[in-house]
C-alpha positions as CSV (number, residue, x, y, z in Angstrom):
1,X,29.1,-4.7,2.0
2,X,31.0,-3.0,-0.8
3,X,29.2,-0.1,-2.4
4,X,29.8,0.8,-6.1
5,X,28.6,3.5,-8.5
6,X,25.2,2.7,-9.9
7,X,25.4,1.9,-13.7
8,X,22.6,4.4,-14.5
9,X,24.0,7.2,-12.4
10,X,23.6,10.7,-13.8
11,X,26.6,13.0,-14.1
12,X,27.8,13.8,-10.6
13,X,27.3,17.3,-9.3
14,X,29.5,18.4,-6.4
15,X,27.7,19.4,-3.2
16,X,28.3,22.8,-1.7
17,X,29.3,21.2,1.6
18,X,31.8,18.7,0.1
19,X,35.0,18.9,2.1
20,X,33.4,20.3,5.2
21,X,34.2,18.7,8.5
22,X,31.1,17.9,10.6
23,X,29.6,15.3,12.9
24,X,27.7,12.2,11.8
25,X,24.5,13.8,13.0
26,X,25.0,16.9,10.9
27,X,26.1,14.9,7.9
28,X,22.8,12.9,8.3
29,X,20.7,16.0,8.1
30,X,22.6,17.4,5.1
31,X,22.6,14.0,3.3
32,X,18.8,13.9,3.5
33,X,18.6,17.4,2.1
34,X,20.9,16.4,-0.7
35,X,18.8,13.3,-1.4
36,X,15.7,15.5,-1.9
37,X,13.8,14.2,1.1
38,X,10.8,16.4,1.9
39,X,9.3,14.8,5.1
40,X,10.7,12.5,7.8
41,X,8.3,10.8,10.2
42,X,10.0,10.1,13.5
43,X,10.2,9.9,17.2
44,X,13.2,10.9,19.3
45,X,15.2,9.0,21.8
46,X,18.6,8.8,23.5
47,X,20.4,6.9,20.7
48,X,19.5,9.6,18.1
49,X,19.3,12.7,20.3
50,X,22.3,14.3,18.5
51,X,20.4,14.1,15.2
52,X,17.4,15.9,16.8
53,X,19.8,18.4,18.3
54,X,21.2,19.1,14.8
55,X,17.7,19.5,13.4
56,X,17.2,22.3,15.9
57,X,20.6,23.8,15.2
58,X,20.8,23.8,11.4
59,X,17.2,23.7,10.4
60,X,17.3,21.3,7.4
61,X,15.0,21.8,4.5
62,X,13.1,18.6,5.1
63,X,10.2,18.7,7.6
64,X,10.1,16.4,10.6
65,X,6.7,15.1,11.6
66,X,6.5,13.9,15.2
67,X,4.3,10.8,15.2
68,X,2.8,9.5,18.5
69,X,4.0,5.9,18.1
70,X,6.7,4.5,15.8
71,X,4.3,2.0,14.2
72,X,2.2,5.0,13.3
73,X,5.2,6.7,11.9
74,X,6.1,3.9,9.6
75,X,2.5,3.6,8.3
76,X,2.5,7.4,7.7
77,X,5.6,6.9,5.6
78,X,3.8,4.1,3.7
79,X,0.8,6.3,3.0
80,X,3.1,9.1,1.9
81,X,5.1,6.8,-0.4
82,X,2.0,5.3,-1.9
83,X,0.4,8.7,-2.6
84,X,3.5,10.3,-4.1
85,X,5.2,7.3,-5.8
86,X,8.4,8.3,-3.9
87,X,10.2,7.0,-0.9
88,X,8.9,7.4,2.7
89,X,11.5,8.2,5.4
90,X,11.3,7.1,9.1
91,X,13.6,8.0,12.0
92,X,13.3,6.0,15.2
93,X,15.5,5.4,18.3
94,X,17.1,2.2,19.4
95,X,15.4,-0.7,21.2
96,X,11.6,-0.3,21.5
97,X,11.6,2.6,19.1
98,X,13.1,0.3,16.4
99,X,11.0,-2.7,17.3
100,X,7.8,-0.6,17.3
101,X,8.6,0.2,13.6
102,X,9.0,-3.5,12.6
103,X,5.3,-4.0,11.8
104,X,5.3,-1.1,9.4
105,X,8.6,-2.4,7.8
106,X,7.1,-5.8,7.3
107,X,3.9,-4.3,5.9
108,X,6.0,-2.2,3.4
109,X,8.0,-5.3,2.4
110,X,4.8,-7.4,1.7
111,X,3.3,-4.6,-0.4
112,X,6.5,-3.4,-2.1
113,X,6.4,0.1,-0.7
114,X,9.7,2.1,-0.8
115,X,10.8,3.1,2.7
116,X,14.1,4.1,4.3
117,X,14.0,3.5,8.0
118,X,16.8,4.9,10.1
119,X,17.0,3.2,13.5
120,X,19.2,4.3,16.3
121,X,21.6,1.8,17.9
122,X,23.7,1.6,21.1
123,X,27.4,2.6,20.7
124,X,29.5,0.2,18.7
125,X,31.5,-1.2,21.7
126,X,28.3,-2.1,23.5
127,X,26.7,-4.0,20.6
128,X,26.1,-7.6,21.6
129,X,26.4,-6.9,25.3
130,X,22.6,-6.5,26.0
131,X,23.1,-2.8,26.6
132,X,20.2,-0.6,27.6
133,X,17.7,-0.3,24.7
134,X,19.8,-2.6,22.4
135,X,18.1,-4.8,19.8
136,X,19.6,-6.5,16.8
137,X,17.8,-4.5,14.2
138,X,19.8,-6.1,11.4
139,X,18.8,-9.6,12.5
140,X,15.2,-8.7,13.2
141,X,14.6,-7.1,9.8
142,X,16.8,-9.2,7.5
143,X,13.8,-11.2,6.2
144,X,11.5,-8.1,5.8
145,X,13.7,-5.7,3.9
146,X,15.4,-5.4,0.6
147,X,18.6,-4.8,2.6
148,X,19.7,-3.8,6.1
149,X,22.8,-1.7,6.7
150,X,24.6,-0.9,9.9
151,X,26.9,2.1,9.7
152,X,30.1,1.7,11.8
153,X,32.3,4.5,10.3
154,X,31.6,8.1,9.5
155,X,33.0,7.6,6.0
156,X,30.3,5.1,5.3
157,X,27.3,7.1,6.5
158,X,26.6,9.4,3.5
159,X,27.3,6.7,0.8
160,X,25.0,4.3,2.8
161,X,22.2,6.8,2.8
162,X,22.6,7.3,-0.9
163,X,22.6,3.6,-1.5
164,X,19.5,3.1,0.7
165,X,17.3,5.4,-1.2
166,X,18.5,3.9,-4.6
167,X,17.7,0.4,-3.3
168,X,14.3,1.4,-1.9
169,X,12.9,3.0,-5.1
170,X,14.5,1.0,-7.9
171,X,13.6,-2.5,-9.2
172,X,10.8,-3.9,-7.1
173,X,10.4,-1.3,-4.4
174,X,10.7,-2.1,-0.8
175,X,11.9,-1.0,2.7
176,X,15.6,-0.5,3.6
177,X,16.9,-0.2,7.2
178,X,19.9,1.8,8.1
179,X,21.1,1.2,11.7
180,X,23.0,4.1,13.2
181,X,25.2,3.4,16.3
182,X,25.3,6.3,18.8
183,X,29.1,6.7,18.6
184,X,29.0,6.9,14.8
185,X,26.4,9.7,14.9
186,X,28.7,11.6,17.4
187,X,31.9,11.0,15.4
188,X,33.3,13.6,13.0
189,X,34.7,13.5,9.4
190,X,34.6,15.1,6.0
191,X,31.3,15.4,4.2
192,X,31.3,14.2,0.6
193,X,28.2,13.7,-1.4
194,X,28.8,10.7,-3.8
195,X,27.4,9.7,-7.1
196,X,24.4,7.3,-7.0
197,X,25.7,4.0,-5.6
198,X,24.4,0.5,-4.8
199,X,25.7,-2.7,-3.3
200,X,28.0,-4.6,-5.7
201,X,25.9,-7.0,-7.8
202,X,22.6,-5.2,-7.5
203,X,20.5,-5.2,-10.6
204,X,17.5,-2.9,-10.8
205,X,15.6,-3.0,-14.0
206,X,16.6,-4.9,-17.1
207,X,15.2,-4.0,-20.6
208,X,12.4,-6.4,-21.6
209,X,13.5,-9.3,-23.7
210,X,12.1,-8.6,-27.3
211,X,11.7,-12.3,-27.9
212,X,9.3,-12.7,-25.0
213,X,7.5,-9.4,-25.8
214,X,6.9,-10.7,-29.4
215,X,5.7,-14.0,-28.0
216,X,3.2,-12.2,-25.7
217,X,1.9,-10.2,-28.6
218,X,1.4,-13.4,-30.7
219,X,-0.4,-15.0,-27.8
220,X,-2.7,-12.1,-27.4
221,X,-3.4,-11.8,-31.1
222,X,-4.3,-15.5,-31.2
223,X,-6.5,-15.5,-28.1
224,X,-10.3,-15.5,-28.2
225,X,-11.0,-15.1,-24.4
226,X,-8.2,-12.9,-23.0
227,X,-8.2,-11.1,-19.6
228,X,-5.8,-8.5,-18.3
229,X,-5.0,-9.3,-14.6
230,X,-3.6,-6.1,-13.2
231,X,-1.7,-5.7,-9.9
232,X,-0.2,-3.0,-7.8
233,X,3.1,-3.1,-9.8
234,X,1.3,-1.3,-12.6
235,X,0.6,1.7,-10.3
236,X,4.1,1.6,-8.8
237,X,5.5,1.8,-12.4
238,X,3.2,4.8,-13.0
239,X,1.8,2.8,-15.9
240,X,-1.9,3.4,-15.3
241,X,-2.3,5.5,-18.5
242,X,-0.4,3.0,-20.6
243,X,-2.4,0.1,-19.3
244,X,-5.7,1.9,-19.8
245,X,-4.9,2.9,-23.4
246,X,-3.7,-0.6,-24.1
247,X,-6.9,-2.2,-22.8
248,X,-9.2,0.2,-24.4
249,X,-7.5,0.2,-27.8
250,X,-7.6,-3.6,-27.9
251,X,-11.0,-4.1,-26.1
252,X,-9.4,-6.3,-23.4
253,X,-11.4,-7.0,-20.2
254,X,-9.5,-5.9,-17.1
255,X,-9.6,-7.3,-13.6
256,X,-7.5,-5.8,-10.8
257,X,-6.1,-7.0,-7.5
258,X,-6.7,-5.1,-4.2
259,X,-3.5,-3.1,-4.8
260,X,-4.3,-2.7,-8.5
261,X,-7.5,-0.8,-7.9
262,X,-7.3,2.5,-9.8
263,X,-4.9,1.3,-12.4
264,X,-7.8,1.0,-14.8
265,X,-11.0,3.2,-14.4
266,X,-13.7,1.0,-12.8
267,X,-16.5,2.9,-14.5
268,X,-15.2,1.6,-17.9
269,X,-17.4,-1.1,-19.5
270,X,-14.2,-3.3,-19.9
271,X,-13.7,-3.3,-16.1
272,X,-14.3,-6.6,-14.3
273,X,-13.4,-5.0,-11.0
274,X,-11.6,-6.9,-8.3
275,X,-10.9,-10.7,-8.6
276,X,-10.2,-13.3,-6.0
277,X,-11.5,-14.2,-2.5
278,X,-13.9,-11.2,-2.3
279,X,-13.8,-10.2,-5.9
280,X,-16.7,-10.2,-8.3
281,X,-18.5,-13.2,-9.6
282,X,-17.9,-12.1,-13.2
283,X,-14.2,-11.4,-12.7
284,X,-13.6,-14.9,-11.3
285,X,-15.8,-16.5,-14.0
286,X,-13.8,-14.7,-16.7
287,X,-10.6,-15.9,-15.2
288,X,-11.9,-19.5,-15.0
289,X,-13.0,-19.5,-18.6
290,X,-10.2,-17.4,-20.2
291,X,-7.9,-18.9,-22.7
292,X,-5.2,-16.3,-22.0
293,X,-4.3,-14.3,-18.9
294,X,-1.9,-11.4,-19.1
295,X,-0.7,-10.7,-15.6
296,X,0.6,-7.1,-15.4
297,X,2.5,-6.2,-12.3
298,X,0.8,-8.9,-10.2
299,X,2.2,-11.8,-8.2
300,X,-0.6,-14.5,-8.2
301,X,-1.3,-14.0,-4.5
302,X,-3.2,-16.8,-2.7
303,X,-6.1,-14.4,-2.1
304,X,-6.4,-14.1,-5.9
305,X,-5.9,-17.7,-6.9
306,X,-7.6,-19.7,-4.2
307,X,-7.0,-23.4,-4.9
308,X,-4.0,-23.1,-7.3
309,X,-4.5,-26.3,-9.2
310,X,-8.1,-25.3,-10.1
311,X,-7.3,-21.7,-11.0
312,X,-7.6,-20.6,-14.7
313,X,-7.6,-24.2,-16.0
314,X,-8.0,-23.2,-19.6
315,X,-5.6,-20.3,-19.8
316,X,-2.1,-19.8,-21.0
317,X,-0.2,-17.2,-18.8
318,X,1.8,-14.2,-19.8
319,X,3.5,-12.7,-16.7
320,X,4.9,-9.2,-16.9
321,X,6.8,-8.2,-13.7
322,X,9.9,-6.4,-12.7
323,X,10.9,-9.0,-10.2
324,X,12.3,-12.2,-11.6
325,X,11.6,-14.0,-8.2
326,X,7.9,-13.4,-8.7
327,X,7.7,-14.9,-12.2
328,X,6.8,-18.5,-12.0
329,X,6.8,-18.5,-8.2
330,X,3.1,-19.5,-7.7
331,X,1.8,-20.0,-11.3
332,X,4.0,-21.2,-14.1
333,X,4.3,-18.6,-16.9
334,X,4.0,-19.7,-20.5
335,X,5.6,-16.4,-21.5
336,X,7.7,-14.6,-18.8
337,X,8.4,-11.0,-19.5
338,X,10.7,-9.4,-17.0
339,X,10.8,-5.6,-17.0
340,X,9.3,-2.3,-15.9
341,X,5.6,-2.5,-16.6
342,X,5.4,0.8,-18.4
343,X,8.4,0.0,-20.6
344,X,6.9,-3.4,-21.5
345,X,3.5,-2.0,-22.4
346,X,5.1,0.7,-24.5
347,X,7.0,-2.0,-26.5
348,X,4.1,-4.5,-26.5
349,X,1.3,-2.2,-27.5
350,X,2.2,-1.6,-31.2
351,X,2.5,-5.4,-31.7
352,X,-1.0,-6.2,-30.6
353,X,-3.8,-6.2,-33.1
354,X,-7.3,-5.0,-32.2
355,X,-9.7,-7.9,-32.2
356,X,-13.4,-7.6,-31.4
357,X,-14.2,-10.9,-29.7
358,X,-17.9,-10.2,-29.5
359,X,-18.8,-13.6,-28.1
360,X,-16.4,-13.2,-25.2
361,X,-17.7,-9.7,-24.3
362,X,-21.3,-11.0,-24.6
363,X,-20.5,-13.8,-22.1
364,X,-18.9,-11.4,-19.7
365,X,-22.0,-9.1,-19.9
366,X,-24.2,-12.1,-19.1
367,X,-22.1,-12.9,-16.0
368,X,-22.3,-9.3,-14.9
369,X,-26.1,-9.4,-15.2
370,X,-26.3,-12.8,-13.5
371,X,-24.6,-11.7,-10.3
372,X,-23.9,-8.0,-9.9
373,X,-22.5,-6.6,-6.7
374,X,-25.3,-5.4,-4.5
375,X,-26.7,-5.4,-0.9
376,X,-30.0,-5.0,0.9
377,X,-31.3,-1.5,0.2
378,X,-34.0,-1.5,2.9
379,X,-33.4,1.8,4.5
380,X,-31.0,0.4,7.1
381,X,-27.6,2.1,7.4
382,X,-25.3,-0.6,6.0
383,X,-21.5,-0.5,5.5
384,X,-21.7,-1.0,1.7
385,X,-24.0,2.0,1.7
386,X,-21.5,4.1,3.6
387,X,-18.9,3.4,1.0
388,X,-21.3,4.4,-1.8
389,X,-22.1,7.6,0.1
390,X,-18.4,8.5,0.2
391,X,-18.2,7.8,-3.5
392,X,-21.2,9.9,-4.3
393,X,-20.1,12.8,-2.1
394,X,-16.6,12.9,-3.6
395,X,-17.4,11.8,-7.2
396,X,-14.5,9.3,-6.7
397,X,-12.0,12.2,-6.6
398,X,-10.5,11.3,-3.3
399,X,-7.8,9.1,-1.7
400,X,-9.5,6.3,0.2
401,X,-7.2,4.6,2.8
402,X,-8.9,1.5,4.2
403,X,-7.9,-0.5,7.3
404,X,-8.2,-4.3,7.4
405,X,-11.3,-6.3,7.8
406,X,-14.8,-6.4,6.3
407,X,-14.9,-2.7,5.6
408,X,-11.7,-3.1,3.5
409,X,-13.4,-5.4,1.2
410,X,-16.5,-3.2,0.9
411,X,-14.3,-0.3,0.2
412,X,-12.7,-2.3,-2.6
413,X,-16.0,-3.4,-4.0
414,X,-18.2,-0.3,-3.9
415,X,-16.1,2.8,-4.2
416,X,-15.3,2.4,-7.9
417,X,-11.8,3.9,-8.3
418,X,-11.0,5.8,-11.5
419,X,-7.5,7.1,-10.8
420,X,-4.1,5.5,-9.8
421,X,-3.0,6.1,-6.2
422,X,-6.6,6.8,-5.1
423,X,-6.8,3.6,-3.1
424,X,-4.3,2.8,-0.3
425,X,-4.5,-0.2,2.0
426,X,-2.5,-2.9,3.8
427,X,-2.7,-6.0,1.6
428,X,0.0,-8.6,2.0
429,X,0.4,-8.3,5.8
430,X,-3.2,-7.3,6.5
431,X,-2.3,-4.8,9.3
432,X,-5.1,-3.6,11.5
433,X,-4.3,0.0,12.6
434,X,-3.0,0.9,9.2
435,X,-5.6,3.4,8.0
436,X,-5.4,6.3,10.4
437,X,-1.6,6.9,10.1
438,X,-1.4,6.0,6.5
439,X,-4.2,8.4,5.6
440,X,-2.3,11.1,7.5
441,X,0.8,10.3,5.5
442,X,-1.2,10.5,2.3
443,X,-2.6,13.9,3.3
444,X,1.0,15.2,3.8
445,X,1.8,13.9,0.3
446,X,-1.2,15.7,-1.2
447,X,-0.2,19.0,0.6
448,X,3.3,18.6,-0.8
449,X,1.9,18.2,-4.3
450,X,-0.4,21.3,-3.9
451,X,-3.5,19.1,-3.9
452,X,-4.6,19.7,-0.4
453,X,-8.2,20.3,-1.5
454,X,-8.5,16.6,-2.4
455,X,-10.1,14.8,0.6
456,X,-8.4,11.8,2.2
457,X,-10.9,9.2,3.4
458,X,-9.7,7.1,6.3
459,X,-12.1,4.2,6.5
460,X,-11.7,1.8,9.5
461,X,-13.6,-0.7,11.5
462,X,-14.2,-0.1,15.1
463,X,-11.5,-2.7,16.0
464,X,-8.7,-1.4,13.9
465,X,-9.4,2.3,14.5
466,X,-8.3,2.3,18.1
467,X,-5.0,0.6,17.3
468,X,-3.4,3.8,16.1
469,X,-6.1,6.4,17.0
470,X,-3.4,8.4,18.8
471,X,-2.2,9.7,15.5
472,X,-5.3,11.8,15.2
473,X,-3.2,14.3,17.1
474,X,-1.0,14.8,14.1
475,X,-4.0,15.3,11.8
476,X,-5.3,18.0,14.1
477,X,-1.9,19.7,14.7
478,X,-1.4,20.1,10.9
479,X,-5.1,20.7,10.1
480,X,-4.9,17.9,7.5
481,X,-7.9,17.3,5.2
482,X,-8.7,13.8,6.5
483,X,-12.2,12.4,7.1
484,X,-12.0,9.5,9.6
485,X,-14.9,7.2,9.0
486,X,-15.4,4.5,11.7
487,X,-17.7,1.7,10.4
488,X,-18.8,0.4,13.8
489,X,-20.5,-3.1,14.0
490,X,-19.2,-3.7,17.6
491,X,-17.3,-6.8,16.4
492,X,-14.1,-7.9,14.8
493,X,-16.3,-8.4,11.8
494,X,-14.2,-10.5,9.4
495,X,-13.3,-13.0,12.2
496,X,-16.9,-13.0,13.3
497,X,-18.0,-13.8,9.7
498,X,-15.7,-16.8,9.6
499,X,-16.9,-17.9,13.1
500,X,-20.5,-17.8,11.9
501,X,-19.9,-19.6,8.6
502,X,-17.2,-22.1,9.4
503,X,-17.1,-22.5,13.2
504,X,-20.8,-23.2,14.1
505,X,-21.4,-19.6,15.4
506,X,-18.9,-19.8,18.2
507,X,-18.1,-16.1,18.6
508,X,-14.9,-16.4,20.6
509,X,-13.5,-13.1,21.7
510,X,-14.8,-11.0,18.8
511,X,-17.4,-9.0,20.6
512,X,-16.1,-5.4,21.2
513,X,-19.3,-4.0,22.7
514,X,-17.9,-3.6,26.2
515,X,-14.5,-2.6,25.0
516,X,-15.2,0.2,22.4
517,X,-14.8,3.8,23.4
518,X,-17.1,6.6,22.5
519,X,-15.5,7.4,19.2
520,X,-17.0,10.9,19.0
521,X,-15.6,11.8,22.4
522,X,-12.3,10.2,21.5
523,X,-12.0,12.5,18.4
524,X,-13.0,15.5,20.4
525,X,-10.3,14.7,23.0
526,X,-7.9,15.3,20.1
527,X,-9.6,18.5,19.1
528,X,-11.4,16.9,16.1
529,X,-15.1,17.4,15.5
530,X,-17.0,14.1,15.4
531,X,-20.6,12.9,14.9
532,X,-22.3,9.5,15.5
533,X,-24.8,8.3,12.9
534,X,-27.3,5.5,13.0
535,X,-29.5,6.1,9.9
536,X,-29.0,6.6,6.2
537,X,-30.1,10.2,6.4
538,X,-27.8,11.0,9.3
539,X,-24.8,9.4,7.6
540,X,-25.4,11.2,4.3
541,X,-25.7,14.5,6.0
542,X,-22.7,14.0,8.3
543,X,-20.4,12.9,5.4
544,X,-21.6,15.9,3.3
545,X,-21.0,18.4,6.1
546,X,-17.7,16.9,7.0
547,X,-16.4,17.2,3.4
548,X,-17.7,20.8,3.1
549,X,-15.0,22.3,5.3
550,X,-11.2,21.6,5.4
551,X,-9.5,20.0,8.3
552,X,-9.9,16.6,10.1
553,X,-13.3,15.3,11.0
554,X,-14.7,12.0,12.3
555,X,-18.0,10.3,11.3
556,X,-19.0,7.1,13.1
557,X,-21.5,4.9,11.3
558,X,-23.2,2.3,13.4
559,X,-24.1,-0.6,11.2
560,X,-25.6,-4.1,11.7
561,X,-23.4,-6.6,13.4
562,X,-24.6,-9.5,11.2
563,X,-23.6,-8.0,7.8
564,X,-21.2,-10.2,5.8
565,X,-18.9,-9.6,2.9
566,X,-20.1,-11.4,-0.2
567,X,-19.2,-12.8,-2.7
568,X,-16.5,-14.9,-1.0
569,X,-14.4,-17.9,-1.8
570,X,-13.9,-20.2,1.3
571,X,-10.3,-21.1,2.2
572,X,-9.0,-23.9,0.1
573,X,-11.8,-23.6,-2.5
574,X,-11.5,-22.8,-6.2
575,X,-12.3,-19.2,-7.2
576,X,-15.1,-20.6,-9.4
577,X,-16.9,-21.9,-6.3
578,X,-18.0,-18.6,-4.8
579,X,-20.6,-18.0,-2.1
580,X,-22.7,-15.2,-3.5
581,X,-25.1,-14.6,-0.6
582,X,-25.8,-15.9,2.9
583,X,-28.8,-17.7,1.4
584,X,-26.6,-19.6,-1.0
585,X,-24.2,-20.8,1.7
586,X,-24.5,-24.5,2.4
587,X,-21.7,-24.8,5.0
C-alpha cells in the first residue's frame, strides 16, 4: 500500500538519528521513541527476539511491561488507551503469541480503542509454507482492524510505524496491526524519520457541514421533548466539558450508553443515566416519548435500541458522529452531521436557544419517581450494594474498570460517574477477563499522568476474574494502586439469569461452585493481600481499609446467587417494554 504525507502534518523536524545505518530491530526501538510512545505491553518470542535484544542494548525511553499472557497485554493496552486518550502499544511474537492477542484486537475494534499491535512473523521466504509458529496475521485481523500492514523491506518499517499510529488515533479510533517478518527485523538500512503519513486515500476528520449544523439547531429550537443520547465517541473526542455545558445551558435531558458513562455528570438533575437493555425506566420512557433525539458520538447499538422498528417512534433523529459508516447504519438520521464531536458542539452551541420545556421536565421527573433504580436493602450483602460502597468510599473519584456480566450492569447503574474516562469496560465484544488487565493498564496511565493516588477499581464476577487473574503479578511487581473486587455469586450470573427467566430454570453449566478457587489465597499467591467478606459490615470495612493504603489489594464479596439485573428489556422486545422487577416478570 502506498503511503503519502498526511494533509494535516505539522512542519517536519529532522530526527537526530536520520542517516544512521542500523538494523530493523534498532530502528523499531528508535521509531517508537520518536513517536512518543511511553509504554509497550508485550511478551517475547523467537520471531521478535532481536527487538528484545535491542531493548537491552540501547535502553529506549519507552518502558516495556511484561504481561503474563498476550490477551492480557492487549487488554492492558486498551485500559491504558481509554484512560489516557492516547494510543496503546502491544508487542507479541508470531504464531500463538499473535493469535492470543486477537481477542484484545477484536475488543478494541468493537469499542473504537486506538491500539497499534506489532506481531512477529516468520522470515519472508517461509511465509505460506506452514513454518514453525506461522499464522496469517493479516488474514486473521483484516476484519477487526482499521488496517493491517506487513513490512517486507527495511525502508518501509519506520514509515509504516508512523502511519500505524496516525491511523489508530485519527478519525474513528481503532486498532492497527503491523506484522514484522523475522528477516526484516534482522536486515539493515538507513534510519529516516518521516513526516506524518497515511495510506493514500485516507480521510480522517472532515469539518462539519454548516448546512446540517444549522438544520440541527433549528430542529432543537423547535422541539418540545428533546433528549441528548450520548455515546463513547463523546469521550473519545474529549468533548465531555462541551457536552455538559451544552446540555446545562439549554436544559436538555441527557442519557448515556455504557461507553458514554462519565461524559455527563450523573449527579446532575438533567441526567437520565444509562438507556437500553439494562438502562433506567425513565431513560427509555424519555426516548420512547421524545420528539427529537440528538445522538452525540453514539452508534445506535442493538443493546440500546432493542426492537428497532419500535424504538423512538415519535422522534426525529439528529446524528453527530465522526464515522460516516455509522450514520444511518441502524437508524435513519433526519439530520446527519459528520464531524468531530467537540468541533460540532462548538459550532452548534451558539445556534441553539435556551427553552424551558417545563412540561417535559415534569414528565421526566414523574418517570423517575415512578421507577427509580433500587434493590432490596435488607441487611444482606448484595452486589448493587457493593457498587454503592465503592462509590461512597471514593466519592466517585476513581477509575472503575468492570468485567462482563451482571456486575458490569450494576456498576453501570449504581456508581454514578461524574468524570470522563472514569468508567472503562468491554462493550461491543463483551469480553470476560477484560477487567483485571485493563485496570492494570489504566493504573499505568494514571501513574504516567502523575495521578497515581487515584484508585483504580477492578470489578469482576467470579467467572471472568480467573480468565486473566495471572496479570495480578504485574500489579504486584509495579505496586499499582488497583483494588480487585470479586463479586462472587458462584455462577455465570448473566447466563443463569437468562436460564431462569427464559429457559425454565435449566441451569446448564453455569454453576461454578466446584470450579472456583479460593480467591484470597489466589491473590496471596501473587503477593497481594486479600480478604473475603460475606456481610455488609465486613465489605464496607474491607473496602475502606483496602483504599487506605496504596498498592494492589483484593476484596471478595460473596453475594446471593439468585440476584438479578433489573430493569431489563428481553431480547427482541421494545425498550418501552421493560421488566422492572422479578415480581413483574410474566415470562
